[in-house]
C-alpha positions as CSV (number, residue, x, y, z in Angstrom):
1,M,-22.4,29.5,4.5
2,T,-21.5,29.5,0.8
3,D,-20.3,26.1,-0.3
4,L,-21.4,25.8,-3.9
5,V,-19.9,27.6,-6.9
6,G,-20.9,27.6,-10.6
7,D,-20.5,29.4,-13.9
8,K,-23.5,28.6,-15.9
9,G,-27.3,28.4,-15.5
10,G,-27.8,32.0,-16.4
11,G,-25.3,33.5,-14.0
12,A,-21.9,35.1,-14.5
13,K,-18.8,33.0,-14.3
14,G,-17.8,32.4,-10.7
15,R,-21.3,33.2,-9.3
16,R,-21.8,31.4,-6.1
17,L,-24.9,29.5,-5.0
18,T,-25.6,28.7,-1.3
19,Q,-27.0,25.5,0.0
20,K,-30.0,27.5,1.2
21,Q,-30.7,28.7,-2.3
22,L,-30.4,25.1,-3.7
23,A,-32.6,23.8,-1.0
24,E,-35.3,26.4,-1.8
25,R,-35.2,25.5,-5.5
26,L,-35.7,21.8,-4.7
27,G,-38.1,22.2,-1.8
28,L,-35.8,20.6,0.7
29,S,-34.3,21.6,4.0
30,T,-30.7,23.0,4.0
31,A,-29.7,20.1,6.3
32,T,-31.0,17.6,3.8
33,V,-29.1,19.2,0.9
34,S,-25.9,19.3,3.0
35,L,-26.1,15.6,3.8
36,A,-27.0,14.7,0.2
37,L,-24.0,16.6,-1.1
38,R,-21.9,14.3,1.1
39,D,-23.8,11.3,-0.2
40,S,-24.8,10.5,3.3
41,P,-26.9,7.3,3.8
42,M,-29.0,9.3,6.3
43,V,-30.7,10.8,3.2
44,A,-32.9,8.6,0.9
45,L,-31.1,7.5,-2.3
46,E,-33.8,9.1,-4.4
47,T,-33.3,12.5,-2.7
48,R,-29.5,12.3,-3.0
49,R,-29.9,11.7,-6.7
50,L,-32.3,14.6,-7.0
51,V,-29.8,17.0,-5.4
52,Q,-26.8,15.6,-7.4
53,A,-28.8,15.9,-10.7
54,A,-29.7,19.5,-9.9
55,I,-26.0,20.3,-9.4
56,A,-25.0,18.6,-12.6
57,E,-27.7,20.3,-14.6
58,S,-26.8,23.8,-13.4
59,G,-23.0,23.3,-13.6
60,Y,-22.4,24.0,-9.9
61,V,-19.7,22.2,-8.0
62,Y,-19.2,21.5,-4.4
63,N,-16.8,24.0,-2.7
64,V,-14.7,21.8,-0.5
65,A,-12.9,24.7,1.1
66,A,-16.1,26.3,2.3
67,A,-17.5,23.0,3.4
68,A,-14.4,22.3,5.4
69,L,-14.9,25.5,7.4
70,R,-18.3,24.3,8.3
71,T,-17.7,20.6,8.9
72,G,-14.0,20.5,9.9
73,K,-13.4,17.8,7.2
74,T,-11.7,18.3,3.8
75,G,-12.2,14.8,2.3
76,I,-8.5,14.7,1.7
77,V,-6.5,11.5,2.5
78,G,-2.8,11.2,2.2
79,V,-1.1,8.0,0.9
80,S,2.6,7.5,1.2
81,F,4.6,4.6,-0.2
82,H,8.3,4.1,-1.0
83,N,7.9,3.1,-4.6
84,I,4.6,3.8,-6.3
85,A,6.1,2.8,-9.7
86,H,6.2,-0.9,-8.5
87,Q,3.2,-2.8,-9.6
88,F,2.6,-4.0,-6.0
89,F,2.1,-0.5,-4.7
90,A,0.4,0.7,-7.9
91,E,-2.3,-2.0,-7.4
92,M,-2.6,-1.1,-3.7
93,L,-2.9,2.6,-4.6
94,I,-5.6,1.9,-7.2
95,A,-7.7,0.0,-4.7
96,I,-7.3,2.7,-2.1
97,E,-8.3,5.5,-4.5
98,E,-11.3,3.5,-5.8
99,T,-12.5,2.7,-2.2
100,L,-12.1,6.3,-0.9
101,A,-13.6,7.8,-4.1
102,G,-16.7,5.8,-3.3
103,D,-16.8,7.5,0.1
104,G,-16.4,11.0,-1.5
105,R,-12.8,11.4,-0.7
106,A,-9.7,12.5,-2.7
107,V,-6.2,11.1,-2.5
108,F,-2.9,13.1,-2.2
109,I,0.1,10.9,-3.0
110,N,3.7,10.9,-1.8
111,N,6.5,8.6,-3.0
112,H,9.0,8.9,-0.1
113,G,11.6,6.7,-1.7
114,E,12.8,5.5,1.7
115,N,13.6,9.1,2.7
116,P,12.2,9.9,6.1
117,A,12.5,13.7,5.3
118,S,10.2,13.2,2.3
119,L,7.4,11.7,4.5
120,A,7.9,14.3,7.2
121,R,7.4,17.1,4.6
122,F,4.3,15.3,3.2
123,V,2.8,15.0,6.7
124,E,3.4,18.7,7.3
125,N,1.6,19.5,4.1
126,L,-1.3,17.2,4.9
127,A,-1.6,19.0,8.2
128,A,-1.6,22.4,6.5
129,Y,-4.4,21.3,4.1
130,G,-6.4,19.8,7.0
131,A,-6.3,16.2,5.6
132,D,-8.7,13.8,7.2
133,G,-6.1,10.9,7.5
134,L,-3.0,9.1,6.3
135,I,-2.4,5.7,4.8
136,V,1.3,4.9,4.9
137,S,4.0,2.3,4.4
138,P,6.8,4.1,6.3
139,P,10.5,4.3,5.4
140,S,13.1,2.7,7.5
141,G,14.4,4.7,10.4
142,I,11.3,6.9,10.9
143,A,10.1,7.9,14.3
144,V,6.5,7.9,15.4
145,E,6.9,11.6,16.2
146,T,7.1,12.3,12.5
147,L,3.3,11.7,12.3
148,A,2.5,14.2,15.1
149,P,1.5,17.2,12.9
150,I,-1.4,15.4,11.3
151,R,-2.4,13.5,14.5
152,A,-2.5,16.8,16.4
153,Q,-5.5,17.6,14.2
154,G,-7.3,14.4,15.1
155,A,-6.5,12.7,11.8
156,P,-6.0,8.9,12.0
157,V,-3.1,6.9,10.6
158,V,-3.4,3.5,8.9
159,Y,-0.3,1.4,8.2
160,T,-0.1,-0.9,5.1
161,S,2.5,-3.6,4.5
162,R,5.2,-2.0,6.8
163,H,4.3,-0.5,10.2
164,L,5.9,0.9,13.3
165,T,5.6,-1.7,16.1
166,E,5.9,1.0,18.8
167,D,2.9,2.9,17.5
168,S,0.0,1.6,19.5
169,E,-2.6,4.2,18.3
170,A,-2.8,3.2,14.6
171,D,-4.8,0.7,12.7
172,R,-2.8,-1.6,10.3
173,V,-3.3,-4.1,7.5
174,I,-0.3,-6.3,6.9
175,N,0.8,-9.6,5.3
176,A,1.9,-12.5,7.4
177,D,5.5,-11.9,6.2
178,A,7.3,-14.5,8.2
179,K,4.8,-17.2,7.2
180,A,5.0,-16.1,3.6
181,M,8.8,-16.4,3.6
182,R,8.6,-19.8,5.2
183,L,6.3,-20.9,2.4
184,A,8.6,-19.7,-0.3
185,T,11.8,-21.1,1.3
186,G,10.1,-24.4,2.1
187,R,9.3,-24.9,-1.5
188,L,13.0,-24.9,-2.4
189,L,13.9,-27.1,0.5
190,A,11.2,-29.6,-0.4
191,L,12.8,-29.9,-3.8
192,G,16.1,-30.9,-2.2
193,R,17.9,-27.6,-2.4
194,R,20.2,-27.3,0.6
195,D,22.1,-24.1,0.1
196,P,19.6,-21.2,-0.3
197,V,20.4,-17.5,-0.1
198,L,18.0,-14.7,0.7
199,L,18.3,-11.8,-1.8
200,G,17.0,-8.3,-1.1
201,G,15.5,-6.2,1.6
202,A,17.2,-3.9,4.1
203,P,17.4,-3.7,7.8
204,G,15.3,-1.3,9.7
205,N,11.7,-2.1,8.8
206,T,9.1,-4.6,9.9
207,V,8.7,-6.4,6.6
208,S,12.5,-7.1,6.3
209,A,12.7,-8.2,9.9
210,E,9.7,-10.6,9.5
211,R,10.9,-12.0,6.2
212,V,14.5,-12.6,7.4
213,A,13.1,-14.3,10.5
214,G,10.9,-16.6,8.4
215,F,13.8,-17.5,6.1
216,R,16.0,-18.3,9.1
217,A,13.4,-20.3,10.9
218,E,12.6,-22.5,7.9
219,I,16.2,-23.4,7.0
220,E,17.1,-24.0,10.7
221,E,14.1,-26.3,11.0
222,A,15.4,-28.2,8.0
223,G,18.8,-28.7,9.7
224,I,20.7,-26.0,7.8
225,A,22.9,-23.8,9.9
226,W,22.1,-20.1,9.9
227,D,24.8,-17.6,9.0
228,P,24.2,-13.8,8.5
229,S,26.0,-14.1,5.1
230,R,22.9,-16.1,3.8
231,W,21.1,-12.8,3.6
232,I,22.5,-10.4,0.9
233,S,20.8,-7.1,1.7
234,A,19.7,-4.9,-1.2
235,R,17.1,-2.4,-2.2
236,P,14.1,-4.4,-3.6
237,R,14.6,-3.4,-7.2
238,L,15.5,-5.2,-10.4
239,L,19.0,-3.9,-10.8
240,E,19.9,-4.5,-7.2
241,G,18.5,-8.0,-7.5
242,A,20.8,-8.7,-10.4
243,T,23.8,-7.3,-8.5
244,A,23.0,-9.3,-5.3
245,A,22.6,-12.5,-7.4
246,T,25.9,-11.9,-9.2
247,E,27.6,-11.5,-5.8
248,A,26.0,-14.7,-4.5
249,L,27.1,-16.7,-7.6
250,K,30.8,-15.9,-6.7
251,R,30.5,-18.1,-3.6
252,S,32.1,-21.5,-3.4
253,P,30.2,-23.7,-3.3
254,R,27.6,-21.9,-5.4
255,P,24.2,-21.5,-3.8
256,D,21.5,-23.8,-5.3
257,G,18.5,-21.6,-4.4
258,F,17.6,-17.9,-4.4
259,V,14.8,-16.7,-2.1
260,C,14.0,-13.2,-3.3
261,F,12.5,-10.3,-1.3
262,N,10.0,-9.5,-4.1
263,D,9.4,-10.1,-7.7
264,L,11.7,-7.3,-9.0
265,V,14.6,-8.8,-7.1
266,A,13.7,-12.2,-8.5
267,F,13.5,-10.9,-12.1
268,G,17.0,-9.4,-11.7
269,A,18.3,-12.6,-10.1
270,M,17.0,-14.7,-13.0
271,N,18.6,-12.3,-15.5
272,A,21.9,-12.6,-13.6
273,L,21.6,-16.4,-13.8
274,R,21.1,-16.3,-17.5
275,S,24.1,-14.0,-17.9
276,A,26.2,-16.5,-16.1
277,G,25.1,-19.3,-18.4
278,L,22.7,-20.9,-15.8
279,T,19.0,-21.7,-16.1
280,P,16.7,-20.6,-13.4
281,G,14.9,-23.6,-12.0
282,R,17.7,-26.0,-13.1
283,E,21.0,-25.2,-11.5
284,V,19.5,-22.6,-9.2
285,G,15.9,-22.5,-8.0
286,V,14.3,-19.1,-7.6
287,V,11.2,-18.2,-5.5
288,C,10.0,-14.9,-4.3
289,L,7.3,-12.9,-2.4
290,G,5.3,-10.6,-4.7
291,G,2.6,-11.9,-6.9
292,T,2.4,-9.4,-9.7
293,E,1.1,-10.3,-13.2
294,E,4.6,-10.2,-14.6
295,A,5.5,-13.3,-12.5
296,A,3.4,-15.5,-14.7
297,A,4.6,-13.8,-17.9
298,F,8.3,-14.1,-17.1
299,H,10.3,-17.0,-18.5
300,P,10.5,-19.4,-16.8
301,G,7.3,-18.6,-14.8
302,L,8.2,-17.3,-11.4
303,T,7.2,-19.3,-8.2
304,T,5.8,-16.7,-5.8
305,V,3.9,-16.1,-2.6
306,L,1.1,-13.7,-3.2
307,D,1.1,-10.4,-1.3
308,N,-2.5,-9.4,-1.9
309,P,-1.8,-5.7,-2.8
310,A,-5.3,-4.8,-4.0
311,K,-6.9,-6.5,-0.9
312,I,-4.5,-4.6,1.4
313,G,-5.4,-1.3,-0.2
314,R,-9.1,-1.9,0.0
315,I,-9.0,-2.9,3.6
316,A,-6.7,0.0,4.5
317,A,-9.1,2.5,3.0
318,E,-12.1,0.9,4.6
319,M,-10.3,0.9,8.0
320,L,-9.6,4.6,7.6
321,V,-13.2,5.4,6.8
322,E,-14.4,3.4,9.7
323,R,-11.9,5.1,12.0
324,L,-13.2,8.5,11.0
325,R,-16.7,7.4,11.8
326,T,-15.8,5.7,15.1
327,P,-12.6,7.5,16.3
328,D,-12.8,6.0,19.8
329,A,-12.8,2.4,18.8
330,P,-9.8,0.2,19.8
331,P,-7.0,0.0,17.2
332,R,-7.3,-2.9,14.8
333,T,-4.7,-5.1,13.1
334,V,-5.7,-7.2,10.0
335,T,-3.1,-9.8,8.9
336,L,-3.6,-11.5,5.5
337,D,-2.6,-15.1,4.9
338,P,-0.2,-15.8,2.0
339,K,-0.8,-18.2,-0.9
340,L,2.0,-20.1,-2.7
341,V,1.8,-20.2,-6.5
342,V,4.2,-22.8,-7.9
343,R,5.7,-22.3,-11.4
344,E,8.9,-23.4,-13.2
345,S,11.5,-21.1,-11.7
346,C,12.0,-23.2,-8.6
347,G,12.5,-26.5,-10.5
348,G,11.0,-29.8,-9.8
349,G,7.9,-29.3,-12.0
């Protein structure tokens, strides 16, 4: 089987070198060369370096398409999020790519933008390319059957952040969203704020459901009556956060606290407060779930509950690799504990 190609080292451009020929040059078996090319720990590190150095010196590169015919694996992993421009998902994506690259895998990216059809097309393309697996934070309203094309090929699915509760086959790494929301809401209540409003998020996904449940549980425990109007649903983006906050400020009496779905919603809400002549942390306390670097740089500093994006990404990638090695192991769920970081936006020092 031909699975190496090159264009230097004395040959014509595009001349192909087989693993057998490389093995003969190095005095190794074909099987050893094959494992070394995949950086397998079954081959001594010194031997792997010898093979990789020979490839680099001659200018030959691994032919993934030919290797896939032989091994049934392409080394491709799909990653699909709803907003890769957001720093939370960007940090998660970086961690996923770094972890998978260390295992010799390449990442294909999809920004589904909350559109189930976009994820469906991506899954079909992954299946067409023979991808090894999918890491996904699914859009609202998607059915488990959407993932069938890639699963039919034996490729595993790992959920991050959001997940489909009815999917019993997949691994998942998630935040303790209800607990995180209770921490954020509880900070405002501890400072004596008795009329909080939840800004952002939309029905139809597990993260929203858990966060709304956490908000409601915390205020009810404090003796504050729950009313659905305490949640102003909005896409978790800056502009929508400002719009939701402006709507909330029209209420009488005016809310004294904003609990925001993420940091972008909080940034928008704080801008809306300033536009109304109010100071975040003084007349209206602001807290959020998120934990990006901008939260500390914003003025006033934003009180937040960390969401661990890089840790989620690293664990998700590790879970996928482990699943590929042990496909029959029981599905796993990893839930990360939140951490409250108090700054000036909630008031009270």
